[in-house]
C-alpha positions in Angstrom: 1.3 -1.4 8.1 4.1 1.0 8.3 5.1 2.4 5.0 7.2 5.4 3.9 4.9 8.2 2.7 1.7 6.9 4.2 -1.0 9.5 3.7 -3.4 8.7 6.6 -2.8 12.0 8.3 -3.5 13.9 5.1 -6.8 12.4 4.1 -8.9 15.4 5.2 -6.6 17.7 3.2 -6.8 15.6 0.0 -10.5 15.3 0.3 -11.0 19.0 1.0 -8.7 20.0 -1.9 -10.8 18.0 -4.4 -14.1 19.0 -2.9 -13.1 22.7 -3.2 -12.6 22.1 -6.9 -16.0 20.5 -7.2 -15.0 16.9 -7.2 -17.4 15.0 -5.0 -17.9 11.6 -6.7 -17.0 9.5 -9.6 -14.2 7.1 -10.3 -11.1 7.6 -8.2 -7.9 5.9 -9.4 -5.1 5.5 -6.8 -2.2 4.4 -9.0 0.3 3.9 -6.2 -2.0 2.7 -3.4 0.5 1.7 -0.7 -1.3 0.8 2.4 -4.6 1.7 0.7 -5.4 4.4 3.2 -6.4 6.9 0.5 -8.3 4.4 -1.6 -10.2 3.2 1.5 -11.1 6.7 2.4 -12.5 7.5 -1.0 -14.4 4.2 -1.1 -16.0 5.3 2.2 -17.0 8.6 0.6 -18.9 6.8 -2.1 -16.5 7.0 -5.0 -15.8 4.0 -7.2 -12.2 3.2 -6.5 -9.5 1.6 -8.6 -6.2 0.9 -6.8 -2.9 -0.4 -8.0 0.5 -1.2 -6.5 3.4 -3.3 -7.7 4.1 -4.6 -4.2 2.4 -7.8 -3.1 1.9 -6.6 0.4 0.2 -3.4 -0.8 -1.9 -5.3 -3.3 -3.1 -7.5 -0.5 -4.2 -4.5 1.5 -6.0 -3.0 -1.5 -7.9 -6.2 -2.3 -9.1 -6.5 1.3 -10.0 -2.8 1.5 -11.7 -2.3 -1.9 -12.9 -5.5 -3.6 -14.6 -6.9 -0.5 -17.9 -5.1 -0.2 -19.5 -7.4 2.5 -18.2 -9.7 5.2 -17.7 -13.0 3.5 -19.1 -16.3 4.8 -15.9 -18.5 4.7 -18.2 -21.4 4.2 -15.6 -23.9 2.9 -13.0 -23.2 5.5 -15.5 -23.2 8.4 -16.9 -26.5 7.2 -13.4 -28.0 7.1 -12.6 -26.8 10.7 -16.1 -27.2 12.0 -15.1 -29.5 14.9 -12.5 -26.9 16.1 -14.9 -24.0 15.8 -17.5 -25.8 17.8 -15.1 -27.0 20.5 -15.4 -25.8 24.1 -11.8 -24.6 24.0 -12.4 -22.4 20.9 -15.6 -21.0 22.4 -13.9 -20.1 25.7 -11.5 -17.9 23.9 -13.8 -16.4 21.3 -16.2 -13.6 22.2 -18.6 -12.2 19.6 -19.7 -9.0 21.3 -16.4 -7.2 21.4 -16.0 -7.8 17.7 -19.5 -6.5 17.0 -18.9 -3.5 19.2 -15.7 -2.6 17.5 -17.1 -2.9 14.0 -20.3 -1.1 14.6 -23.5 -2.3 12.9 -22.6 -3.7 9.5 -25.3 -4.9 7.1 -23.5 -8.2 6.5 -22.4 -10.7 9.2 -18.8 -10.2 10.5 -18.9 -13.3 12.8 -17.5 -15.8 10.2 -14.5 -13.6 9.6 -14.0 -13.1 13.3 -14.1 -16.8 13.8 -11.5 -17.4 11.2 -9.2 -14.7 12.5 -9.5 -16.2 16.0 -8.8 -19.6 14.5 -5.6 -18.7 12.7 -4.4 -16.2 15.4 -4.9 -18.4 18.5 -5.7 -22.0 17.6 -3.1 -23.1 15.0 -0.1 -25.2 16.3 3.2 -23.3 15.7 5.4 -24.2 12.7 9.0 -23.7 11.9 8.9 -22.5 8.3 10.5 -19.9 6.1 9.9 -16.9 8.5 11.3 -18.8 11.5 14.3 -20.1 9.6 15.2 -16.9 7.8 14.2 -14.0 10.2 14.3 -15.3 13.8 17.5 -15.9 15.9 16.6 -19.5 16.5 16.3 -20.2 12.8 20.1 -20.4 12.3 20.6 -17.2 10.3 21.1 -15.0 13.3 18.6 -12.3 12.1 16.5 -10.6 14.7 13.4 -9.4 12.8 11.0 -11.5 15.0 11.2 -13.4 18.2 11.2 -17.2 17.7 7.7 -17.6 19.1 6.4 -14.9 16.7 8.1 -16.5 13.7 6.5 -19.8 14.4 3.1 -18.2 14.7 3.5 -16.3 11.4 4.6 -19.6 9.7 1.5 -21.3 11.1 -0.8 -18.7 9.5 1.1 -18.8 6.2 0.8 -22.6 6.1 -2.9 -22.4 6.7 -3.4 -19.8 3.9 -1.2 -21.8 1.5 -3.0 -25.1 2.1 -6.5 -23.7 2.0 -5.6 -21.7 -1.1 -4.3 -24.7 -2.9 -7.4 -26.7 -2.0 -9.6 -23.9 -3.4 -11.3 -23.3 0.0 -10.7 -19.5 0.1 -12.2 -16.9 -2.2 -10.0 -14.0 -3.4 -11.6 -11.7 -0.8 -11.4 -14.2 2.1 -7.7 -15.0 1.4 -6.7 -11.3 1.3 -8.7 -10.3 4.4 -6.8 -12.8 6.5 -3.5 -12.0 4.7 -4.0 -8.2 5.4 -4.7 -9.0 9.1 -1.5 -11.0 9.2 0.6 -8.3 7.5 -0.6 -5.7 10.0 -0.1 -8.0 13.0 3.5 -9.0 11.9 4.4 -5.4 11.2 3.4 -4.3 14.7 5.8 -6.7 16.3 8.7 -6.5 13.9 12.0 -5.6 15.5 12.7 -2.7 13.2 13.0 1.1 13.5 10.8 1.9 10.6 11.7 -0.2 7.5 13.0 -3.7 7.0 16.3 -2.5 5.6 17.8 -3.5 9.0 16.8 -5.2 12.2 17.6 -3.9 15.7 20.3 -5.7 17.7 18.3 -5.6 20.9 14.5 -6.3 21.3 12.5 -3.2 21.3 9.3 -3.1 23.5 6.9 -3.6 20.6 8.8 -6.7 19.4 8.4 -8.3 22.9 4.6 -8.1 22.6 2.6 -11.1 21.5 1.3 -11.1 17.9 -2.4 -10.5 17.7 -4.4 -10.6 14.5 -7.3 -8.2 14.5 -10.6 -8.5 12.6 -10.3 -6.2 9.6 -13.1 -3.7 8.9 -15.0 -4.3 5.7 -16.3 -1.1 4.0 -19.7 -2.1 2.6 -20.5 -0.7 -0.8 -22.9 -1.3 -3.7 -20.1 -0.3 -6.3 -17.6 -2.6 -7.9 -14.1 -1.6 -6.9 -10.9 -3.1 -8.3 -7.3 -3.7 -7.1 -4.4 -4.3 -9.6 -0.8 -5.4 -9.2 0.7 -3.9 -12.3 3.3 -1.4 -13.5 1.6 2.0 -13.0 2.8 3.5 -16.3 1.4 0.5 -18.3 -1.9 0.3 -16.4 -2.8 4.0 -16.5 -3.3 3.7 -20.3 -6.1 1.2 -19.7 -8.0 3.0 -17.1 -10.6 5.8 -17.3 -11.7 7.8 -14.3 -12.6 11.2 -12.9 -9.5 11.6 -10.7 -6.1 10.0 -11.1 -4.3 10.3 -7.7 -0.5 10.0 -7.9 1.4 9.4 -4.7 4.7 7.9 -6.0 8.0 7.1 -4.2 9.7 10.4 -3.7 13.3 9.5 -2.8 16.0 7.0 -3.7 14.8 4.3 -1.3 13.7 1.3 -3.3 10.6 -0.3 -1.6 11.6 -3.8 -2.7 14.7 -3.6 -0.5 13.0 -1.9 2.4 9.9 -4.1 2.8 11.1 -7.5 1.6 9.8 -9.4 4.6 6.3 -8.1 4.1 6.6 -9.1 0.4 7.6 -12.6 1.4 4.6 -12.9 3.7 2.2 -11.5 1.1 3.3 -13.8 -1.8 4.1 -16.9 0.2 0.8 -18.6 -0.7 1.5 -18.3 -4.5 5.1 -19.4 -4.6 5.4 -22.7 -6.5 8.8 -23.8 -5.2 9.2 -22.6 -1.6 12.5 -24.4 -1.1 14.1 -22.6 -4.1 12.5 -19.4 -3.1 13.9 -19.6 0.4 17.4 -20.6 -0.9 17.4 -17.4 -3.0 17.2 -15.1 0.0 20.6 -13.4 0.5 22.6 -11.0 2.5 22.6 -9.8 6.1 18.9 -9.0 6.0 17.7 -12.0 4.0 16.8 -9.9 0.9 14.8 -11.6 -1.9 15.8 -10.7 -5.5 13.9 -7.5 -6.3 15.0 -6.4 -9.7 11.5 -6.6 -11.0 10.4 -4.2 -8.2 13.0 -1.5 -8.9 11.2 1.8 -9.6 12.2 4.5 -12.0 10.5 6.9 -9.5 13.4 6.3 -7.2 16.0 7.3 -9.8 17.0 11.0 -10.0 16.8 12.7 -13.4 20.6 13.0 -13.5 21.1 9.3 -12.9 19.0 7.6 -15.5 18.7 3.8 -15.5 18.4 2.6 -19.0 17.0 6.0 -19.9 14.3 5.7 -17.1 14.2 8.2 -14.3 11.6 9.9 -12.1 11.1 12.9 -14.5 10.5 10.8 -17.6 8.3 8.3 -15.7 6.2 11.0 -14.1 5.8 12.8 -17.4 4.7 9.7 -19.2 2.3 8.7 -16.4 0.5 12.1 -16.3 0.4 12.7 -20.0 -1.0 9.2 -20.5 -3.8 9.7 -18.0 -7.4 9.3 -19.2 -8.9 11.3 -16.4 -10.4 14.7 -15.9 -8.2 15.6 -12.9 -4.8 14.5 -11.9 -3.8 15.1 -8.3 -0.2 14.6 -7.3 0.9 14.3 -3.7 4.7 14.9 -3.4 7.2 15.6 -0.6 9.2 18.8 -0.7 12.4 16.7 -0.2 11.6 14.6 -3.2 13.6 14.1 -6.3 11.4 16.4 -8.4 10.8 20.1 -7.8 7.4 21.7 -7.7 8.3 23.6 -10.9 8.9 20.3 -12.7 5.6 18.9 -11.4 3.7 22.0 -12.3 5.2 22.0 -15.9 4.0 18.4 -16.4 0.5 19.2 -15.1 0.2 22.3 -17.2 0.9 20.2 -20.3 -1.8 17.7 -19.1 -4.3 20.5 -18.6 -3.4 22.2 -21.9 -2.4 25.5 -20.3 0.7 27.7 -20.7 1.7 27.6 -17.1 0.7 26.0 -13.8 -1.2 28.3 -11.4 0.6 27.5 -8.1 -1.6 30.0 -6.2 -4.8 28.3 -7.2 -3.9 24.6 -8.0 -1.3 23.8 -5.3 -1.7 23.4 -1.5 1.1 22.9 0.9 0.4 20.8 4.0 2.7 20.8 7.0 3.1 17.5 8.8 5.6 15.3 10.6 8.2 13.6 8.5 8.7 9.8 8.3 11.6 8.8 10.5 13.1 5.3 10.4 14.7 5.8 13.7 13.4 7.4 16.9 15.2 10.5 18.2 16.0 8.6 21.4 17.9 5.8 19.6 19.3 7.4 16.5 22.7 8.2 18.0 23.0 11.8 16.8 23.8 14.8 19.0 22.3 14.1 22.5 20.8 11.0 21.0 18.9 12.8 18.3 18.6 11.8 14.7 20.7 14.0 12.3 18.5 15.4 9.6 18.1 18.8 8.1 15.7 21.2 9.8 14.0 23.0 7.0 13.8 26.8 7.0 10.8 28.2 8.7 9.8 24.8 10.2 10.2 23.1 13.5 12.1 19.9 14.1 10.6 17.0 12.3 8.3 19.2 10.2 8.1 18.9 6.5 5.7 20.0 3.7 3.6 17.8 1.4 2.6 19.3 -1.9 -0.8 18.7 -3.4 -0.8 19.8 -7.0 -3.9 19.5 -9.2 -4.2 19.5 -13.0 -7.6 19.6 -14.6 -8.8 19.2 -18.2 -11.9 21.0 -19.3 -14.7 18.5 -19.7 -16.2 18.5 -23.1 -19.1 16.5 -24.5 -18.0 13.2 -25.9 -18.9 14.1 -29.5 -17.0 17.4 -29.3 -14.0 15.6 -27.9 -14.1 13.1 -30.8 -14.4 15.9 -33.4 -11.5 17.7 -31.9 -9.4 14.5 -31.9 -10.3 13.9 -35.6 -9.4 17.5 -36.5 -6.0 17.1 -34.8 -5.4 13.8 -36.7 -6.3 15.5 -40.0 -4.0 18.4 -39.4 -1.2 16.0 -38.5 -1.7 14.1 -41.7 -1.7 17.3 -43.8 1.4 18.5 -42.1 3.3 15.3 -42.8 5.9 15.5 -45.6 
């Protein structure tokens, strides 16, 4: 799933930075999990992982990646569709060995998941539902996010998930595994340049490809991992962990407006009144109302929204953390400066200043581009963006900043907190 700020390419750097500081296990909290690439990586490393994201599409990815620790049996769904699964037509198109080869040698049985993915991806009759009507040219709205055939296929899978969810035939893990596979598949064939803030006026090559749902990998683990869909600043007060990893939005792009179609796909099964939901979509791109998803992390400090902005939100988040380490990943073109981030982390750690030479790493990587150089329309067909000093075209730095509290025995920590409370009471007028 394409998402601004995806950290897949930085996983080794994040892991290495923590390892160099002695962090090799424990509870890892990914409070803005996005595509769940970082959360998935640390689950694989043996951490207990807690992930959170306000976006429904990101939450679906996190549930599938974290909470599912073994390939589920899909007993109820497979029993309902037993005749189809045993049919000669189904068996002609379904091959077990390529699935097993691709997934390696898992301890649990991946075949039931593979059968259900093949069923929903290849066997369902097409439908003309919300996606076709709202985001395909044949649907009447003129929008070109998906070809008509793709829209009908997506609607068929959404109908399947909705019906089986209402009948109680899918567990939480089973539902989100199929949903995550659908989100990835739909995103690969969307007719967009990077985000869903606009669709292209001609079909790009990837949009002309057939939609193919792939069998998601399940990371097997003996630990209990959790995925939340909450406001990060509220949830952080309730969690306790060894590492709080913070990878927030870093510019003014609101995710609710740039990924609305993925949100619609992700929450389709839980919408009570689909007709009213569809009628509320508006504008040239079919936006859904997203006031509840607007983030203070996308508001510059000088343009506060009801007093909330990125600086106040970040300060509150870090100082409310109940973790031994806070690791912030931030883009050098973001709304906050490294000095502002360092000042907050030094307050968290209880130090006078932030040691940039020791506690910060700068990682050079390719920036996220919503348009390709070839199609952006700048000079000689290249996209117009600032080339930063000392860097090549398209290169940008990601900052990793770490704040750590000295670990103290629980009794000593309680005594210190009691002493502080006593002093505060004595100092009160």
